[in-house]
C-alpha positions in Angstrom: -5.1 -32.7 -16.2 -2.7 -29.9 -14.9 -4.6 -28.6 -11.8 -7.2 -30.6 -9.9 -8.9 -29.0 -6.9 -11.2 -31.3 -4.9 -13.5 -30.4 -2.0 -11.1 -27.5 -0.9 -12.0 -25.9 2.4 -10.2 -22.8 3.7 -11.4 -21.6 7.0 -10.2 -18.7 9.1 -10.3 -18.1 12.9 -11.0 -20.6 15.6 -11.9 -24.3 14.6 -15.0 -24.1 16.8 -16.5 -21.1 15.0 -14.7 -20.6 11.9 -15.2 -18.1 9.0 -15.8 -20.5 5.9 -14.1 -18.5 3.1 -13.8 -21.5 0.8 -16.3 -24.1 1.6 -15.9 -27.3 -0.6 -14.7 -26.0 -3.9 -13.9 -28.4 -6.8 -12.6 -27.8 -10.3 -10.0 -28.8 -12.9 -7.9 -26.9 -15.4 -6.1 -28.5 -18.4 -2.9 -27.1 -20.1 -3.7 -24.3 -22.5 -7.0 -23.6 -21.0 -8.3 -20.3 -19.6 -10.6 -21.0 -16.6 -12.5 -18.0 -15.3 -13.6 -17.9 -11.7 -16.4 -15.1 -11.2 -18.5 -13.9 -8.3 -18.9 -10.8 -6.0 -16.4 -9.5 -3.5 -16.4 -11.8 -0.5 -17.3 -14.9 -2.5 -14.0 -16.6 -2.0 -12.5 -16.2 -5.3 -9.2 -14.6 -4.2 -9.0 -17.1 -1.0 -9.2 -19.9 -3.5 -6.3 -18.6 -5.6 -4.1 -17.9 -2.6 -4.8 -21.4 -1.3 -3.7 -22.9 -4.7 -0.5 -20.9 -4.3 -0.1 -21.9 -0.7 0.0 -18.2 0.3 -2.7 -18.3 3.1 -1.1 -18.0 6.3 -1.2 -21.3 8.5 -1.2 -19.0 11.6 -4.8 -17.6 10.7 -6.2 -20.3 8.6 -6.5 -24.0 8.1 -7.8 -26.6 5.6 -10.1 -29.2 7.4 -10.4 -31.1 4.0 -9.6 -31.1 0.2 -6.7 -31.4 -2.0 -4.9 -29.3 -4.6 -3.1 -31.5 -7.1 -0.7 -30.3 -9.7 0.2 -33.1 -12.0 -1.0 -35.5 -9.2 1.2 -33.8 -6.5 -0.9 -32.7 -3.6 0.4 -29.2 -2.8 -1.4 -29.2 0.6 0.8 -32.1 1.7 4.1 -30.2 0.8 6.3 -28.4 3.2 6.6 -24.6 2.9 10.1 -24.9 1.4 8.8 -27.5 -1.2 6.0 -25.1 -2.1 8.5 -22.2 -2.5 10.3 -24.2 -5.3 7.0 -24.5 -7.1 5.8 -21.0 -6.7 7.1 -18.8 -9.5 8.5 -21.8 -11.3 5.4 -24.0 -12.0 2.6 -21.7 -10.7 2.8 -17.8 -10.8 0.3 -15.2 -9.8 -0.5 -11.7 -11.0 -2.2 -9.5 -8.3 -4.9 -7.0 -8.7 -2.8 -4.0 -7.7 0.8 -4.1 -9.0 1.8 -1.0 -6.9 1.1 -2.9 -3.7 2.7 -6.1 -5.0 6.0 -4.5 -6.4 8.6 -3.4 -3.8 8.9 0.4 -4.1 12.6 0.4 -3.0 13.9 -1.9 -5.7 14.0 -1.3 -9.5 11.5 -3.3 -11.6 14.2 -5.2 -13.3 15.8 -6.5 -10.2 12.5 -7.8 -8.9 11.9 -9.8 -12.1 15.6 -11.1 -12.0 15.1 -12.4 -8.4 12.9 -15.3 -9.2 14.9 -16.1 -12.3 18.2 -16.5 -10.3 16.3 -18.4 -7.4 14.5 -20.9 -9.5 16.8 -21.1 -12.7 20.1 -20.7 -11.0 21.4 -18.2 -13.5 24.3 -15.8 -12.6 23.5 -12.0 -12.2 24.3 -11.0 -15.8 22.2 -13.8 -17.3 19.4 -13.2 -15.1 19.4 -9.5 -16.1 19.3 -10.5 -19.8 16.5 -12.9 -19.2 14.6 -10.1 -17.2 15.0 -7.6 -20.1 13.8 -10.3 -22.5 10.7 -10.8 -20.4 10.1 -7.1 -20.4 10.4 -7.2 -24.1 7.9 -10.1 -24.4 5.2 -8.1 -22.7 5.8 -5.2 -25.3 7.2 -2.6 -22.9 9.1 0.0 -24.9 12.8 0.3 -24.3 13.1 -2.7 -21.8 16.7 -1.9 -20.9 15.6 1.5 -19.5 12.5 0.0 -17.9 14.8 -2.5 -16.1 16.4 0.4 -14.1 13.2 2.2 -13.2 11.3 2.1 -10.0 7.6 0.9 -9.8 6.3 4.7 -9.2 7.9 5.7 -12.5 5.7 3.5 -14.5 2.0 3.9 -15.4 -0.7 1.5 -14.1 -0.8 -0.5 -17.4 3.1 -0.5 -17.6 3.2 -1.8 -14.0 0.8 -4.6 -14.8 2.8 -5.6 -17.8 5.8 -5.7 -15.5 4.0 -7.9 -13.0 3.1 -10.3 -15.9 6.8 -10.2 -17.1 7.8 -11.2 -13.5 5.2 -14.0 -13.4 6.0 -15.2 -16.9 9.9 -15.0 -16.6 10.3 -18.7 -15.4 7.7 -20.0 -18.0 5.2 -21.5 -15.5 2.7 -24.2 -16.4 -0.2 -22.3 -14.6 -0.6 -18.4 -14.4 -3.3 -17.2 -11.8 -4.5 -13.8 -12.6 -6.4 -12.1 -9.8 -8.5 -9.2 -11.1 -5.6 -7.9 -13.3 -7.5 -5.5 -15.4 -10.2 -4.1 -12.8 -9.0 -0.6 -12.6 -7.6 -0.3 -16.2 -9.2 1.6 -18.9 -10.7 -0.3 -21.7 -7.8 0.1 -24.2 -5.1 -0.8 -21.7 -7.3 -3.7 -20.5 -7.4 -4.9 -24.2 -3.7 -4.9 -24.6 -3.2 -6.8 -21.4 -5.6 -9.4 -22.3 -4.1 -9.9 -25.9 -0.7 -10.0 -24.2 -1.8 -12.8 -21.8 -3.4 -14.9 -24.6 -0.3 -14.5 -26.8 1.9 -15.7 -24.0 -0.5 -18.5 -23.3 -0.5 -19.8 -26.9 3.2 -19.6 -27.1 3.8 -21.7 -24.1 0.6 -23.8 -23.8 0.2 -22.3 -20.4 -3.1 -22.8 -18.3 -4.7 -19.6 -16.9 -6.9 -19.3 -13.7 -8.4 -15.8 -14.3 -10.4 -14.3 -11.4 -12.8 -11.3 -12.3 -16.2 -9.9 -11.7 -16.2 -8.4 -15.4 -18.3 -10.5 -17.6 -17.1 -8.7 -20.6 -13.6 -10.0 -19.9 -15.1 -13.4 -19.2 -16.8 -13.4 -22.6 -13.4 -12.2 -24.2 -10.9 -14.9 -23.0 -12.7 -17.8 -21.0 -13.0 -21.5 -22.2 -14.8 -22.5 -19.1 -16.4 -20.5 -16.3 -17.2 -21.2 -12.6 -19.5 -18.9 -10.5 -18.7 -18.5 -6.8 -21.1 -17.5 -4.0 -20.4 -17.6 -0.2 -17.4 -19.9 -0.7 -19.1 -22.4 -2.9 -19.2 -22.9 -6.8 -22.9 -22.7 -7.6 -22.4 -23.1 -11.3 -19.7 -24.2 -13.7 -19.6 -25.0 -17.4 -18.5 -23.8 -20.8 -18.5 -20.0 -21.4 -21.4 -19.7 -23.7 -23.6 -22.0 -21.5 -22.9 -20.0 -18.2 -23.3 -16.5 -19.9 -26.2 -17.1 -22.2 -27.9 -20.0 -20.6 -27.3 -19.6 -16.9 -29.2 -22.1 -14.7 -28.6 -21.0 -11.2 -30.6 -17.9 -9.8 -27.4 -16.3 -8.6 -25.7 -16.4 -12.0 -29.0 -14.9 -13.6 -28.9 -12.2 -11.0 -25.4 -11.2 -11.8 -26.1 -11.2 -15.6 -29.2 -9.2 -15.1 -27.2 -6.5 -13.1 -24.9 -5.6 -16.2 -25.5 -2.0 -17.2 -26.4 -3.2 -20.7 -29.3 -5.3 -19.2 -30.6 -2.6 -16.8 -33.7 -0.7 -17.7 -32.4 2.4 -19.3 -33.9 5.9 -18.9 -34.1 7.9 -22.1 -32.3 11.1 -21.4 -34.1 14.3 -22.3 -32.0 16.4 -24.9 -30.2 19.4 -23.5 -31.6 22.5 -25.1 -29.0 24.8 -26.8 -30.8 27.7 -25.0 -30.4 26.2 -21.6 -28.1 28.3 -19.3 -25.2 26.1 -18.1 -24.8 25.5 -14.5 -21.0 25.0 -15.0 -19.0 26.5 -18.0 -15.5 25.8 -18.5 -13.4 28.0 -21.0 -9.7 27.3 -22.1 -9.0 25.5 -18.8 -5.3 24.6 -18.4 -3.7 22.7 -15.6 0.1 22.4 -16.2 2.8 21.0 -13.9 6.3 22.3 -14.1 9.2 19.9 -15.0 12.2 21.0 -13.0 15.9 20.0 -13.8 19.4 20.8 -12.8 21.1 22.0 -9.5 18.9 25.1 -9.4 15.8 23.3 -10.1 14.8 25.4 -13.2 11.6 24.8 -15.1 12.5 23.3 -18.4 9.1 22.1 -19.5 5.6 21.4 -18.4 3.2 18.3 -18.2 -0.1 19.5 -19.8 -2.5 17.5 -17.7 -5.4 19.6 -18.9 -4.8 21.5 -22.2 -7.3 24.1 -23.1 -10.6 22.4 -22.4 -14.0 23.9 -23.1 -17.0 22.2 -21.6 -20.6 23.3 -20.5 -22.7 21.2 -18.1 -26.5 21.9 -18.0 -28.5 22.0 -14.7 -29.9 18.7 -13.7 -27.9 16.7 -16.3 -25.2 14.0 -15.9 -22.3 14.5 -18.0 -19.9 11.6 -18.4 -16.2 12.3 -18.8 -14.3 9.4 -20.4 -10.8 8.5 -21.6 -7.8 6.3 -20.9 -5.7 6.6 -17.8 -3.4 9.7 -17.7 -5.7 11.6 -20.2 -6.5 14.3 -17.6 -9.9 13.3 -16.5 -9.4 13.3 -12.7 -7.1 16.5 -12.9 -10.0 18.2 -14.6 -12.6 17.1 -12.0 -10.3 18.2 -9.1 -9.8 21.6 -10.9 -13.7 22.1 -11.1 -13.8 21.8 -7.3 -10.5 23.8 -6.8 -8.5 20.8 -5.3 -6.1 21.5 -8.2 -5.3 25.1 -9.1 -5.9 26.0 -12.8 -3.0 27.3 -14.6 -5.2 29.4 -17.0 -8.9 29.6 -18.0 -12.2 30.1 -16.4 -14.6 27.9 -14.2 -17.8 29.6 -14.3 -20.4 28.4 -11.7 -23.7 30.3 -11.7 -21.9 33.4 -13.1 -19.1 33.2 -10.6 -15.4 32.4 -11.9 -14.0 29.9 -9.4 -10.7 30.0 -10.9 -10.4 33.7 -9.8 -11.8 33.3 -6.2 -9.6 33.3 -3.2 -9.5 30.3 -0.8 -11.7 32.3 1.6 -14.3 33.3 -1.1 -14.1 29.5 -2.4 -14.9 28.3 1.1 -18.2 30.2 1.0 -19.5 28.1 -1.9 -17.8 24.9 -1.2 -21.0 23.3 0.1 -22.5 23.8 -3.6 -19.7 21.9 -5.2 -18.7 18.6 -3.9 -16.5 15.6 -5.1 -16.9 11.7 -4.5 -13.6 9.8 -4.8 -12.9 6.6 -6.4 -11.7 4.7 -3.2 -14.1 5.4 -0.4 -11.8 3.6 2.1 -9.1 6.1 1.4 -11.3 9.1 1.7 -13.0 8.1 4.9 -10.9 8.8 8.1 -10.2 5.3 9.5 -9.8 6.8 13.0 -13.4 8.4 13.0 -16.8 7.0 13.3 -19.1 7.6 10.3 -21.3 10.2 12.1 -18.2 12.3 13.3 -16.8 12.2 9.7 -20.2 13.5 8.2 -20.6 16.0 11.0 -17.1 17.4 10.5 -18.0 18.5 6.9 -21.2 20.0 8.1 -19.6 22.0 10.8 -16.8 23.3 8.6 -19.3 24.5 6.0 -21.9 25.8 8.5 -24.6 23.5 7.2 -27.5 23.0 9.4 -28.5 24.7 12.8 -26.8 23.1 15.7 -25.7 19.5 16.4 -29.2 18.1 16.8 -30.5 19.5 13.4 -27.1 18.2 11.7 -27.6 14.8 13.2 -31.1 14.6 12.0 -30.0 15.6 8.4 -27.3 12.9 8.6 -29.9 10.2 9.5 -32.1 11.3 6.7 -29.3 11.3 4.0 -28.1 7.9 5.2 -31.6 6.4 4.8 -31.8 8.0 1.3 -28.7 6.0 0.4 -30.3 2.9 1.9 -28.1 2.7 5.0 -29.4 2.4 8.6 -29.1 5.5 11.0 -27.0 3.3 13.4 -24.0 3.1 11.1 -22.9 6.6 12.5 -21.5 4.7 15.5 -19.3 2.4 13.3 -15.9 2.7 11.7 -15.1 2.6 7.8 -13.5 -0.8 8.1 -16.5 -2.4 9.3 -18.3 -2.0 5.9 -18.0 -3.5 2.5 -16.9 -1.6 -0.5 -20.4 -0.8 -1.7 -21.5 0.2 1.7 -18.6 2.6 2.1 -19.3 4.1 -1.3 -22.9 4.8 -0.2 -21.6 6.5 3.0 -19.3 8.5 0.8 -22.3 9.7 -1.3 -24.3 10.4 2.0 -21.3 12.5 3.3 -21.5 14.4 0.1 -25.3 14.9 0.2 -25.2 16.0 3.9 -23.8 19.4 2.9 -26.6 20.0 0.3 -24.5 20.3 -2.8 -25.9 21.3 -6.3 -23.0 19.9 -8.4 -21.0 16.8 -7.7 -17.9 15.4 -9.4 -18.1 11.5 -9.2 -14.6 10.2 -9.8 -14.7 6.6 -11.0 -17.0 5.7 -8.0 -18.1 2.3 -9.5 -14.9 1.1 -11.1 -14.0 -1.4 -8.6 -17.5 -2.6 -7.5 -19.2 -5.9 -8.3 -21.8 -5.7 -11.0 -24.8 -6.1 -8.6 -23.4 -3.4 -6.3 -22.6 -1.1 -9.2 -26.2 -1.6 -10.4 -27.6 -0.4 -7.2 -25.2 2.5 -6.9 -26.1 3.7 -10.6 -29.9 3.5 -9.8 -29.3 5.4 -6.5 -27.4 8.2 -8.4 -30.4 8.6 -10.7 -32.9 8.7 -7.9 -30.8 11.3 -6.0 -30.5 13.3 -9.3 -34.1 13.6 -9.5 -35.0 14.0 -5.7 -32.3 16.6 -5.1 -32.1 18.3 -8.5 -28.4 17.5 -8.8 -26.0 18.1 -11.6 -23.1 15.7 -12.0 -19.9 15.1 -13.8 -19.3 11.3 -13.9 -15.7 10.4 -14.6 -15.4 6.8 -15.7 -13.7 4.4 -18.3 -16.8 2.0 -18.4 -18.7 2.8 -21.7 -21.7 0.5 -20.6 -22.0 2.8 -17.4 -21.9 5.8 -19.5 -24.7 4.5 -22.0 -27.0 3.7 -19.0 -26.4 6.8 -16.8 -25.2 9.8 -18.9 -27.2 12.5 -20.8 -24.0 13.9 -22.5 -20.6 12.5 -23.0 -17.2 14.3 -23.1 -14.2 12.3 -24.5 -10.7 13.4 -23.3 -7.4 12.4 -24.9 -4.0 13.7 -23.9 -5.3 16.5 -22.0 -7.7 17.8 -24.6 -11.4 17.4 -25.2 -11.8 15.7 -28.5 -15.6 14.9 -28.6 -18.7 16.0 -26.9 -22.4 15.5 -27.4 -25.4 13.6 -26.4 -24.7 10.1 -25.2 -26.6 8.5 -28.1 -24.8 10.3 -30.8 -21.3 9.9 -29.4 -21.7 6.2 -28.6 -23.5 5.3 -31.9 -21.8 7.6 -34.2 -18.4 8.6 -32.8 -16.6 11.3 -35.1 -13.3 11.4 -33.5 -10.7 8.5 -34.3 -9.7 8.2 -30.7 -13.5 7.9 -29.6 -13.9 5.2 -32.2 -10.8 3.4 -30.9 -12.2 3.7 -27.4 -15.7 2.2 -28.2 -14.1 -0.7 -30.3 -12.2 -1.7 -27.3 -15.2 -2.1 -25.1 -16.0 -5.7 -24.1 -19.7 -6.6 -24.2 -21.8 -9.6 -23.4 -23.3 -10.6 -26.8 -24.8 -14.0 -27.6 -22.9 -15.4 -30.6 -26.0 -17.3 -31.5 -27.7 -13.8 -32.0 -25.0 -11.7 -33.2 -22.4 -13.9 -34.8 -19.7 -12.3 -32.6 -18.6 -12.5 -29.0 -16.8 -9.1 -29.1 -18.6 -5.9 -29.9 
């Protein structure tokens, strides 16, 4: 047995009134095995992983009981210096967000070479060659050039590969992967999972994989443990946990998957329906400047000649991999990005041709909800003041009393208490902050909303409640939505029509049923084939749809 965790408890705060983040967790991992730890945010998954790595601060936490044994060596009994010799050499970790884990002022290669020199004692030149080899093993094109680049110069998928290269450089016995594919599109996610399994087979490495994506669990796991409130409530072989769950909480999580929700059959959009939003030959180009005089030598074509119509009262999904132009298109629709060419017609008015002053007059009709609510809510303002600020700026409501009453009503509509107006964003969970962002949007009474990846980082149960809420609000407020996402199961549950983007262009558009069941474009077919689904092998003969 490579790793044995027994009755692990990790508490934060004062000993007389602790926060029990991990409360008596036990599990084992064999060499060459993939062990998945699943559960909602706050269940203790990441704290368990950090405890195994001995990265939980002793100044803010303590372990009242338990042991973490790596080949019969109790890591909790080791000094910090002894643990530092094990971290990176025998146990490595890939974190969820590589941009916050990689040092922005050092090149990618130098950060990979650092643990190689520290653990293996190689000289600088040999460490550089070993780091380039590690980059090549994770299939990064031109690894020599990548060695000299900084983290911000790489895409999200490339940064995640670089993090894996760093973790794998010293050939560890155990790799801990904490939500490494959560924010990645399905094609990049599939590449990362294939890469990790390839490296695992080559080195007989064990993987502790933390996730809330059951499609990923079905794709890679040997055994699964389900965590809730700091405890493991169910553990077993993958097929037993996914398809024959015994605990109520596991059954609840499985039932919250988009594929298991009660779907509403969308009404077909009539060809005679006058679109609420119509886009014609929309282009958003960014100049590439070089030389001493910073002359424009080329353009990045983020959105390249897109035509799209959105019917009133419909939900249109915009899908595609990272970097295809989805978010740029969404921002251009609400004029947060200035179009280079083309028309954006909203109720007969070309938004692309309007001045800033004229655009401000109809800003309340067209709103956007961003992917990260914590980044879009002002941390220094209480929720009520944040919502009131937008209503004041757009002259929505008649006086403060009327506006505060409207705020209270929309908060109740998104299933939040009116009293939250006196609290700050950091006092809420991710799902609650997303509901508040939706309420802030509704407070100015929009007619068209762009939703940019608003469920991508949410747990399955919270995601299900947000999706149900959006459908309810669409009907009660007669809203029209452009829903940007990379989750095809969410698309199948929510959307009336689907638009597929690839390299700045719209390559396929049509009713959801037609696009998802009978894709015509080669890229759409590739995108759908990479979707990880939960399908019982006893029923379908395959675990990957």
